[in-house]
Every structure is written in structure tokens, then in C-alpha cells.
C-alpha positions, 0 to 999 in steps of 0.5 A: 655265655649267652642266655638261652630263651627258647629250646625247640625240638625238630624231628624229621622222618623219611623212608625209601624202599631200602630203609627208613629212619628218623632224626631229631635236632635241638634248636636253641634261640639266643643271641647266637642261634644254634642247631645241632643233631641230637639223636637219630635212628634208622632201620632196614625196610622189611622184605615182605612175603617173597613167595607172594611177591608182595612188598610193603608199600612206600606209604606204609614205610613212611608211616613206619618212619613216623612211628620211629620218630615218635618213639625217638621223641619219647625217649628224648622227652623223658631224658630232658624232662623239660617243657620244650616246643616240638615240631615233626616233619615228613615228606609224605602227604599220605602220612600227614593225611592219616595223622590228621584223621581219626584212626578208626577210618583206616585199616588195622595196620595204619590205624594202630600206628596212627593211634600211637603216633597221635598219642605220643606227639599230641603236644607237637605239630606235624607239617610237610617238608622235603625229605632227608635222603641221607637217613633213608638212602644212605651215604658213605662215612667220608661224605657224611663227615663233610655234610653240614645239612646232616649235622646242623639240619636244613639252612632254614632251621636256624633262621626265623619262622618266616623262612620256614616252609609253609604249612601244607594242608592235606586233602584226601581227595587227591589220593587214590583210594587204595593208597589211603587204606580207608576201612570199608563201611558195612551198612545193615540195610533194614528191610522195607516196611509194609505199605502204610495202607495196611495200618489204616484199618484193623478189620478185614472187611473195612480194609477191603472196602477202603481199597475198593472205594479208592479204586472206584475213585480212580475209575471215576476220575478217568476221562473215558469213564465219565459216562459209566461212573460206578455208584454202589460197591459190587462183589467184583470190586471187593474181590479186585480190592482183595487181589490188589492187597494180596499183590502188594503184600506178596511183592513186599514179602516174596519179591525174589520168588516172583522174579524167579517165577517170571523169569524161569517158571520156578523158584530157586532151590534155596527158597522157602516156597520150594516145597509148595511148587508155587505158580504165578497166576493173575500176578498172584503167587499161589500154591501149585500142589497136587490137587489139580484133579480134585473136585474142589473150588479153585481157591482150595486147589491153589490157595494164595500164599501169605507171609506170616510176618506181613500185617495182611496175614494177621488181619486175615487170621483175626477175621477168620478167628472172629468169624468162626466165633473165636475159634481155637488154633486147630479150627483156625488152621483148618478154615484158613486154607480154603482160600489162603495159605499162610506159612507157619500157620500153626504158630500164627494161629496160636499167636492170634488166639493168645492175643485175643482179648475176648478169648483171654477174658473167658480164661484169664491167666493170673499173675504170679511172682517169685515167692517172697522171703519170710518176714521177721515175725515168722523167723524170730524166736519169741513167746507164743502168740507174741506175734499173731495172725487172725482170721474169721471163718464161718458162719456156724449154726447152733441152737440156744435151747430146744430142738425147735428153736431157730438156729443162730449163726456165729463165727470162729476167730482163729488166732495163729502164732506166727512163730510156733503155729500154735492155734487159739480158737474163739467163738464170735457172736457176729461180724461186728467190731464189738464182737471181735474186740470181745473175742480179742479180750478173751484171747488176751486174758488166756494167752497174754497180750500180743505185740503184733497182729497181722490180719486181712482188710475185713471191715471188722478188723479195720474198725477194731484197729481204729478203736484200739488206736483211739484207746491208745491215744486216750491212754497217752493223753495229758489227763491220764498220762501220769497214771497209766503211761508207764504201764500201757506204753509197752502194751499197745497192739500193732496191727498190720494189714495185708493187701485186700483179697490177697490170701496168699499174704496170710497163708499161715492163718488161711491154712489154720482155717482150712484145718479147722474146717476139715476137723469140724466137717468130719465131726458134725457134718450138717448137724446143728449143735447146742452152743455149749456143745459147739464150744466144747467141740471147738476147744477139742479141735484147738487141742488137736491142732496144737498137737500136730507135729511141726517137723517131719517124724524121725526114721529112728524107731527109738526116737519117740519125741516130736515137736508140736505147738503144745510144747511152747504153750505150757512154758509161757506164763500169762503174766510176767512174775518176778523171779523169787530169791533162791537163797533159802531154797534147797539145792535139789529144787534148784537142780529141778528148775535148771532141769526144766530150763534145760528142757525149754532150751532144747525145745527152742533149739529144735525149733531153730534147727528142725522147724526153721530149716523146713521153712527154707525152700520155696514150695511154689512160685519158684520162678522170677517174673518180670515186674509190672509197669505203670500204665499196663492194662489189666483185668481185676479179678472178682471172686463172686463174678464170672471172668467176663464181668471183671473190670478193666483197669490200668495200673497207676502205682506199683509197690515194691517189696524188700527184694525189689519185686512187685507183688502189690499194685494200685489199679484204677477202674471205672469204680475208682482206685483199688490196691490189689495183689498181683494174684488178683491181676490179669495182664491183657494181651494187648500192646502195652504203653512204655512209660518210665516206672515210678517206684512207690515203696511200702512196708508190705509183708511178703508171701507166707 
């Protein structure tokens, strides 16, 4: 048997108005080449819609035959499971043109079939060949039996490639557009942009003067006007310049209405100017209205109609707003119709007032962001004052001796437990680092050393943190390490500072300061006490603050128990004591100890169920806001200055919290760069630059 070197599949498809079909021949190239019919299939052409007398056109039937050939080829390929060269031929140039282009160009019927054919026959080659009429027009069985062209294919198929029909390239230009069924292309035409002249000046008077100068230049360039050249701008020239600007603006905004008025004397029934009964005088569109017999100027009777989207309208509104000493929306709406009639004037007036930087500076809007999650220090159970927040309030005045002595000022340092809200008050002599360290030492001696202290960025707090850091370094130096390292390594106080001038980040101790001041003012008013009396009063206020309830009172009249910060203080020893051996202690004492431990366990259980659940809702700042971006122009709020004296600034860095919200930014002003919370930032109502954000992550405490 001769060895076969090449096996090829040749597919043919054809269609007529009665039927369409496809057939596949296998060609083996060996010493004796051989071609045989492998498979074929035909279908009757659909009748179409007989009621509408609409039959399927011949190019679509040819495409259906090509699809049938593709399905037939896929079955043969899956059955043979060989890598065989494939050739596909059709006698329809329109079908070949469809298959050579992207399916998205054609209508749905053609596009779906072309896409499927291209996917199935992507490894083959499509070309043109005269059709096989047998499969599309039919033949009697007696004739088909003797037809060699059907069983062995065309004569040239068994010959070499040079005898095959040449490859014919399709050209879509040679076909009628309706036969190609190309999909219609819909274009969204953008409206005409306003004339560039409106962007040359932002001031109303400057824009009019510019146009007047251009008109004068045109007038002086005319040969007939050489003897009467103008020099100084006259009122008539400025009015003519305004009319020119209005005509340009109205042609860009109301072109259809102007054409209707010029043709028929009235606008169309669906025009937005229908209720104004517009008139066309001196090539300017004006309000017709019903004030013809009113004793008012003509500009008041028939004001000029302006579009709210056109830049000229905004320039005119800004001019009136500044002319009337930055008038509000109501006054602006009342003043503009004396000469102009802008559509949707109320919304436009609000927009102008809202975007005015000077008006915004007089009444700036402070930014806010969704209330942040509580930090771990607030929601993790620990010993009272293990995690502490500190703030100073004052000054307070006291006398050292007799009534005639000069009052001495002092301050109160408020220590707040971040877990239990317990309060510790210490009298501080002044706002120095040494005074604060002395108060801190007294607090540690009475309440124990805390592990974390959170406070604001006051200078005395910063200095205390620096000195404690130096002491910690000293304790861990080589000279003292072998003596105190084992005892002091766990006793370092970690300071955490909130952003400057951001009391909302330290809301817990700020609330304690407010409560202390309320009790103090109610107790002494404006009186000046002696130092001993003041210290006694401060201690009593501390007792009151530690007796306030942490959870809402129960509605049950028999439930008299209430959870207060004092419950936690009496169960917290100041120094850790090793547990003694209970081997020789009577059993009843062990039961009593266990009973005390059970009381302590219940207190912490109430803390985790009642108090901790009360911290779950966000009482304010409940909406998610858009984050600020680098490059935004802002006003930096200063507590001791009026809004008009606040500094301009630009955001140079943003600091994201763990929830990916920006609550702290770095602002660059004329005095330098400052780190501020967004509660001290006001975004100016100007067009902000679009720049990519650069994220700066910091470990920032969330809003408390």
C-alpha cells in the first residue's frame, strides 16, 4: 500500500432559492493521489413570512450554507482527531466579504453567523470557487449515480495546487449597501462649544472693554473711516460691545428659537421660551411679556433672555453679585431682571453665591467624615487607668494665705481611663513640663503606672514625652542595664499624640473636662478659695464623676444595681502582690474570696454586655464623605482669629485611617506646613486641580 504523506479536507457550500447545503471531500496526497466524498448535508430553504411576501434573500441563504459547512467540518474534525489542512470554498463573494471583516460591522443576523463561522474555521482558508449545483438544485438518483463530479469532486481538486482556481480578493465597494447589511453607525454629536472670547476675561467690564477695543480696531481699519478714527471709548461703543456679546451667546443657545421667530414670528410650541412670548428686536432675543404699558424703562419691560448654561450669563451674574456688595440669592434674583432675564435664575443665583470665595470665607463650612471605629484601647478590657487619656483645664485661682493675698493661678490635670471612664484629678501648679511630671508621678503613686497615655499636642505634653523617653534610654543604657532592665523594661509609658487642634480625636477626656467645669462652676461660681479648700473640692468632684452611671438605668423597680467607674477602682490593687498559699486557710475564707472574685467577674461582664454595646452606634458623623485629594485649596481654621483672617493653604499630604478614610491632612500655608484634622479644614469653592493621590499611611487614632 502506498504511503500517504498529506491528508486535506476540502469543503464546498452553495445555496439556491429552494435549498442549500455543504459537502466535504478528503484528498490524500501519495504516489497515487485520490479524492473521495467524505460527507454532505443539505436543507430546504425556509419560506419566510408569506403574509408580508418577504422571503430570505440569496446572500443570507449562502451564509447559511457556509454555517452548515462549518458545523459539518466540526463533526468531521472531532471524529478524525488529526491535524489536517482544511480549505473552504463558496461561490458567493458577499459571503466571503462578510467572513473577511469583523462581525461587529454587520447586522445581527449576519454578525452572529459570521462570528460562529470564523470561530469554527479559524484554522482553514476560505476562497471563491464556482458552486456545486447538485447540492443546492437537486438531481435524480439515476443521474447522481453516474456523476463523477459529485463523488470525486472537481477535476482540479485531484491535481496540484497550480491547477486550482486563483484566490480572489473581495472588495466591498463592488456590492450594493443593502446587500452587505452593514450595521448603522450612530454618532453622538457634541453641542457647539461657547465662543472662546468669553474665556478671555472673567470680569464683565473687562470683557466688554475688550470687545469694544476689537470693534474700534475694525472700525479704524476700514478705508472709509480713516478721517474719523475714534480715540477714547464711548458709552455707545460699550453698549454695542455688549449687544455683540449677547447676540453671540443667543445664537449659541437659542439658534432654533431665533430661526422660528425670523420665519413665523413665534417660537415652536415645545420651546422652553414659549411662556415668555419672546420677541426679536435689533437681532436680540427679548422677553415679550405683558408690561408694554408699564411706566418702566424698556430694558425692564423687555429684558434680554440668557441661557443659564452659557458662560456670559455666569459672568453677568457674578458682576451683579459683586456690584451689590456680595448680595445673597434673593437680592441677586431681584436685581438682574432690570436688564437681563436668565432662565432658571434661582438655581443660578445660588450657584454663584455658593462658589464665591469671599462669601465662603465669611461663613466657611467645616469638613466632616464618617465617625471612625473605636480604637482597641477603648474596647479591650484591662485594669483601670492602664490606658489613660490626659488633658489640662484651667486656669483656676486660689489664695495661699489671707484674703488680701494675690490669687495664684493653677490648672487641673484630668486623667481618664479609656476603658472604664474612671476619672482622676490632680492640681497642677503651672503649664510646665516639671509640673506635669509631678502630677503624673502623684497619679502613678495612687493609681498605678499606665501602659499607654493619649493626649493632645500641647507643648508641656510634648516635653514630658521627650523627658520620659530620655529616662527610658538612660535606664536601658549599658551602665544601668544589668541592674534595672529586668524591672523597668515593662514599665515604659507609651505616649500617643492626637493631631494638633483636633479635640474630636480626644472626645473622651474632652467630655471629662466639660463635666468637671460644670461641677466646679456650680459649686464656687466666681469665688476664690484657699488652696486646701480647692484641693478638697476637686477631690469631691472626682468622687462625683466616678459615681455617674456607665449604662442606662433599668426600668425594673427592683433592680437597684448600677454600673459606675467606682466599681472598677476598688478591685484594682496599686501594686501587684503575689498570691499567698491557701493550704492552711479555712474553707470558709476561700468561699468568701471566690465570692469576691465572682463579683468582680460580674462587673466586667456587665461592662462587656451593657456599656460596650452602648458604644456601638455612631451618634454623629453618620455619612460617608468623599476623601480629600492632594492639591486641594483650603482654608485653615484658627480658633482665635475671625474667618476672614484664616490662612489659605494647599493639601500636600493625606493620612488615611484603617478604614481608608482621610481625617488628617498636611497643609502648606505661607507660614509653613501643618498637620491638621479635617475638622479644621474648609475646602474653597473653586475648581480644584485633578492630581493622582499619594497615600501616606500613619497609625492615627480614630474619632472617639
